[in-house]
C-alpha positions, -999 to +999 in steps of 0.1 A: -407+435-048-387+460-028-350+461-032-323+478-011-295+499-022-259+492-011-225+506-019-194+488-031-169+485-002-141+489-028-151+519-049-183+530-031-204+528-063-242+526-057-254+490-062-285+469-056-282+448-025-284+415-046-255+425-068-228+398-069-200+417-085-195+455-088-197+466-125-173+495-119-144+479-101-152+441-105-150+436-067-168+404-058-195+410-031-208+375-027-181+349-035-204+318-033-230+332-057-202+345-079-186+310-082-220+295-089-229+321-116-194+318-131-197+280-135-232+284-151-219+312-174-190+291-185-212+261-193-236+283-212-209+300-232-193+267-241-226+252-252-236+283-272-202+284-290-205+247-299-241+252-311-233+282-332-202+270-350-187+239-365-154+232-381-150+232-419-143+197-433-118+212-458-097+236-438-108+231-402-117+268-397-147+274-373-177+284-394-212+295-383-236+266-382-260+276-410-235+286-437-234+266-469-198+274-477-167+281-455-158+318-453-121+309-453-116+284-481-149+284-499-154+247-494-189+233-489-199+224-454-221+195-465-213+169-491-249+166-504-249+203-512-215+200-529-228+171-550-259+190-561-238+221-570-214+199-591-244+184-609-258+219-617-224+230-630-221+199-652-252+207-672-252+245-680-283+262-692-285+260-730-285+293-749-317+297-770-314+316-802-346+328-818-355+340-852-376+371-858-412+360-860-421+381-891-408+409-912-439+429-904-430+430-867-424+467-858-395+457-835-375+445-864-383+474-888-364+507-889-363+535-914-332+553-924-333+590-915-309+616-927-290+613-894-285+575-898-263+577-928-226+570-926-205+598-913-168+605-915-147+603-883-137+640-887-172+654-891-174+670-857-153+696-839-143+698-803-151+731-786-122+748-768 
């Protein structure tokens, strides 16, 4: 597909012939196509913004569509997730204490060495 080169009448920048608006000086070369593209771009931008964000039910801030909590107030975006979270918090994980299995287990045995005896607090010196 051959394409021609043209220059912008305003700033004389080198452009492709099918260019609608000059990227250097924003001069509109083809007003009818520019209006058509502007309308399509506005509809697309509005649709993309509404698809990507929704308002927080707690504070009303616009939040990205897939977030679980609002970045502004920390509120949950969906009530079912908030309910599940509250249920999880109401029943905390129990702490399990275990007794040593046997006295013969090497993990629970230690021998006193000469270094493991009690020491006085002043039994070391700081070097200057």
